[in-house]
C-alpha positions in Angstrom: -27.0 -2.2 -16.5 -24.2 -0.7 -18.7 -20.6 0.2 -18.2 -18.9 3.4 -19.4 -15.4 4.8 -19.3 -15.6 8.1 -17.4 -13.7 11.3 -17.1 -12.0 12.1 -13.8 -14.7 14.6 -12.8 -17.6 12.2 -13.6 -15.8 9.3 -12.0 -15.0 11.2 -8.8 -18.7 12.0 -8.3 -19.5 8.3 -8.7 -16.6 7.2 -6.6 -17.4 9.4 -3.6 -21.0 8.1 -3.4 -20.3 4.4 -4.0 -17.2 4.3 -1.8 -19.0 6.0 1.0 -21.8 3.5 1.0 -19.9 0.4 0.2 -16.5 0.7 1.8 -16.3 3.6 4.2 -17.5 1.6 7.3 -14.6 -0.8 7.0 -12.1 1.2 5.1 -12.6 4.9 5.8 -10.6 7.4 3.7 -10.1 11.1 4.1 -11.6 13.3 1.3 -8.0 14.2 0.3 -7.0 10.6 -0.1 -10.1 9.8 -2.0 -9.5 12.8 -4.3 -6.1 11.5 -5.1 -7.7 8.6 -7.0 -9.3 11.1 -9.4 -6.5 10.6 -12.0 -7.2 6.8 -12.3 -9.0 5.3 -15.3 -12.5 4.7 -14.2 -15.1 2.2 -15.4 -18.6 3.0 -14.0 -21.6 0.7 -14.0 -24.9 2.4 -14.3 -28.5 1.4 -13.5 -30.5 3.8 -15.7 -28.9 7.1 -14.7 -27.6 6.0 -11.3 -23.9 4.9 -10.9 -24.0 1.6 -9.0 -20.5 0.3 -9.3 -17.0 1.4 -10.1 -13.5 0.0 -11.0 -10.4 2.2 -10.8 -7.4 1.2 -12.9 -3.8 2.4 -13.1 -1.4 1.5 -15.8 2.3 1.1 -15.1 5.3 0.1 -17.1 4.7 -3.7 -17.3 1.2 -4.2 -15.7 -2.2 -2.7 -15.4 -3.4 -2.5 -11.8 -7.0 -2.8 -10.6 -6.9 -0.6 -7.5 -10.5 -0.5 -6.6 -13.7 -2.5 -7.3 -16.8 -1.5 -5.4 -20.6 -2.0 -5.9 -23.3 0.0 -4.1 -24.7 -2.2 -1.3 -28.3 -1.8 -2.7 -27.2 -3.3 -6.0 -24.9 -6.1 -4.8 -25.7 -9.7 -5.8 -26.6 -8.8 -9.4 -23.2 -9.7 -11.0 -22.2 -6.0 -11.3 -18.8 -6.7 -9.8 -18.3 -9.6 -12.1 -19.1 -7.4 -15.1 -16.8 -4.6 -14.0 -14.0 -7.1 -13.5 -14.5 -8.5 -17.0 -14.6 -5.0 -18.4 -11.4 -4.2 -16.5 -9.6 -7.1 -18.1 -10.8 -6.0 -21.6 -9.6 -2.5 -21.0 -6.2 -3.8 -19.8 -5.9 -6.1 -22.8 -6.7 -3.1 -25.1 -3.8 -1.2 -23.6 -1.5 -4.0 -24.6 -0.9 -5.5 -21.1 -0.5 -9.2 -20.6 -1.5 -9.2 -16.9 -3.9 -7.4 -14.6 -3.0 -7.2 -11.0 -5.4 -6.7 -8.1 -4.0 -3.9 -6.0 -0.4 -2.5 -6.1 0.7 0.0 -8.7 1.3 3.8 -8.3 -0.9 5.3 -5.6 -2.5 2.1 -4.5 -5.0 1.8 -1.7 -4.4 -1.9 -1.0 -1.2 -3.8 -2.1 -3.4 -6.8 -2.8 -6.9 -8.2 -2.2 -8.3 -8.1 1.4 -8.5 -11.7 2.6 -12.3 -12.0 2.7 -12.5 -11.0 -1.0 -9.9 -13.5 -2.3 -12.4 -16.2 -3.2 -14.4 -13.7 -5.4 -11.3 -13.0 -7.5 -10.0 -16.6 -7.5 -13.3 -17.7 -8.9 -12.9 -15.3 -11.8 -9.5 -16.2 -13.0 -7.1 -14.4 -10.6 -4.2 -16.4 -9.3 -3.0 -16.1 -5.7 0.7 -15.5 -5.7 1.4 -14.8 -2.1 0.0 -13.2 1.1 1.2 -10.0 2.6 0.3 -8.3 5.9 -0.5 -4.9 7.4 0.4 -4.6 11.0 -0.1 -2.1 13.8 1.4 -1.3 17.2 -0.3 0.4 20.1 2.3 2.9 21.1 0.9 3.4 24.6 1.8 -0.2 25.3 5.1 -0.3 23.4 8.1 -1.3 25.5 11.6 -0.4 24.2 13.4 -3.6 23.3 16.2 -4.9 21.1 19.1 -2.5 22.0 21.6 -1.9 19.3 24.6 -4.2 18.7 28.0 -3.0 19.9 29.3 -0.2 17.8 25.9 0.7 16.3 24.4 4.2 16.7 21.4 6.0 15.4 20.7 9.5 14.1 18.2 11.3 11.8 19.3 11.8 8.2 20.3 15.1 6.8 20.1 16.1 3.1 23.9 15.5 2.8 23.3 11.9 3.6 21.6 11.4 0.2 24.6 9.8 -1.5 25.2 7.3 1.3 21.5 6.4 1.4 21.6 5.8 -2.4 24.6 3.4 -1.9 22.6 1.5 0.7 19.6 1.2 -1.7 21.9 -0.1 -4.5 21.3 -3.6 -2.9 19.1 -5.6 -5.4 16.4 -6.2 -2.8 16.2 -2.5 -1.8 16.2 -0.8 -5.2 12.5 -0.5 -5.4 12.6 2.0 -2.5 14.8 4.5 -4.1 12.0 6.8 -5.1 10.5 6.9 -1.6 13.9 7.7 0.0 14.8 10.4 -2.6 12.0 12.6 -1.3 12.1 11.5 2.4 15.8 12.1 2.9 15.4 15.8 2.0 12.9 16.3 4.8 13.8 16.8 8.4 13.2 14.1 11.0 11.8 11.6 8.5 14.6 9.1 7.9 16.3 7.3 10.8 19.8 5.9 10.1 21.7 3.1 11.7 25.5 3.6 11.6 28.2 0.9 12.3 31.7 2.1 12.8 30.7 5.3 11.1 29.3 3.7 8.0 25.6 3.6 7.0 24.3 0.1 7.9 20.5 0.6 7.6 17.7 3.1 7.3 13.9 3.4 7.9 11.4 6.0 7.0 9.3 7.4 9.9 5.8 8.5 8.7 4.4 11.2 10.9 1.5 12.6 8.9 -1.8 11.1 7.9 -1.6 7.7 6.2 -4.0 6.0 3.9 -5.8 4.1 6.6 -5.3 6.5 9.5 -9.1 6.8 10.0 -9.3 3.1 10.9 -7.5 3.8 14.3 -8.1 6.1 17.2 -5.7 8.9 17.9 -2.7 10.0 15.8 -1.2 7.5 13.4 2.3 7.3 12.0 4.4 4.3 11.0 7.5 2.7 9.7 8.2 2.3 6.0 10.9 0.8 3.8 13.3 -0.6 6.5 16.5 -1.8 4.9 19.9 -3.0 6.1 23.0 -3.2 4.0 23.8 -6.8 3.0 27.2 -6.7 4.7 25.6 -5.6 8.0 22.8 -8.2 8.1 22.6 -10.9 10.7 23.7 -8.6 13.6 20.3 -7.5 14.8 20.6 -4.0 13.3 17.3 -4.2 11.5 15.3 -5.1 14.6 17.0 -2.5 16.8 16.4 0.1 14.0 12.7 -0.9 14.0 12.6 -0.7 17.8 14.3 2.7 17.9 12.0 4.0 15.1 8.9 2.9 16.9 10.1 4.5 20.1 10.7 7.8 18.3 7.1 7.7 16.9 5.8 7.3 20.5 8.0 10.2 21.7 6.5 12.4 19.0 3.1 11.9 20.6 1.7 9.4 18.1 -0.8 6.8 19.4 -0.5 4.0 16.7 2.3 2.9 14.5 1.2 1.4 11.2 3.2 -0.9 9.1 2.1 -1.7 5.5 3.0 -4.4 3.1 5.2 -6.8 5.0 5.7 -10.6 5.3 7.6 -10.5 8.6 4.8 -11.4 11.0 6.9 -13.0 13.7 9.8 -10.5 13.2 7.6 -7.5 13.8 5.5 -9.4 16.3 8.4 -9.6 18.6 8.5 -5.8 18.7 4.8 -5.7 19.7 3.2 -5.3 16.3 0.0 -7.3 15.6 -1.4 -8.3 12.3 -4.3 -6.0 11.3 -5.1 -7.2 7.8 -4.0 -10.0 5.5 -4.0 -9.4 1.7 -3.6 -11.7 -1.2 -1.2 -10.6 -4.0 -3.2 -11.7 -7.1 -3.1 -11.3 -10.8 -4.8 -12.6 -13.9 -3.3 -13.3 -17.3 -4.9 -11.5 -20.2 -5.6 -13.4 -23.4 -7.1 -12.7 -26.8 -10.4 -13.9 -25.3 -10.5 -10.8 -23.2 -10.7 -8.8 -26.4 -11.0 -5.0 -26.9 -13.0 -2.9 -24.5 -16.4 -2.2 -26.2 -16.6 1.5 -26.3 
């Protein structure tokens, strides 16, 4: 077995085959979403002339992100995953990074390590920092709840709301969402606003189109994303009524499932009818001189 650094075209051919055999039954992806991973740095493990394992990496400003690690089922149990993980650490160290995260990063599939795989990474030097959740709601069984507080109203955002949304996202714990909202607020019927006494108090993005894991669920899938409430308006139930109204709108648009990714608020969303679908561990590994340069 040997490992090579592959071009996007070569790696996509390997990715399509390995992903289809190793991960598609549990984590089905559309061909379009799989193609979107073609710009990632790819390390491919080979048995003679056959690709049998792949790791996809994406560098960001401060960290390198391991966004996929997969081994062909017919070659599992031969330490190929371990070798790819070690090679990924060497590659990240060569790029000058001090840490390698598992998941996260631009264009991620998973924000962390799916719970069943956490022991594998932990045994190989990755540290569990915290757990996150993906949740879903069966919209056919959704019951409208949590009416708005007095004086609170809702409407869909218009492009002219961009400045007000930017002010909302100036809160320190909301700043990471600015890029998502910049695009979404320009589109019609995508961002739901909560207003209190005429001022913007909160917002949530309503996803209508295909999502990463849409194929895991029956019917049409949408979801809530990046729900935020202005600091001065918190503690009044605005966030929960905003989530309830957004979920109701998804049902009214004919969707069957609402998907919610990357949250920690299990009980908070659970009260709305969402259930935990997957638990993921946010993990990373420090890179040291022992990781050394990638041997290419």
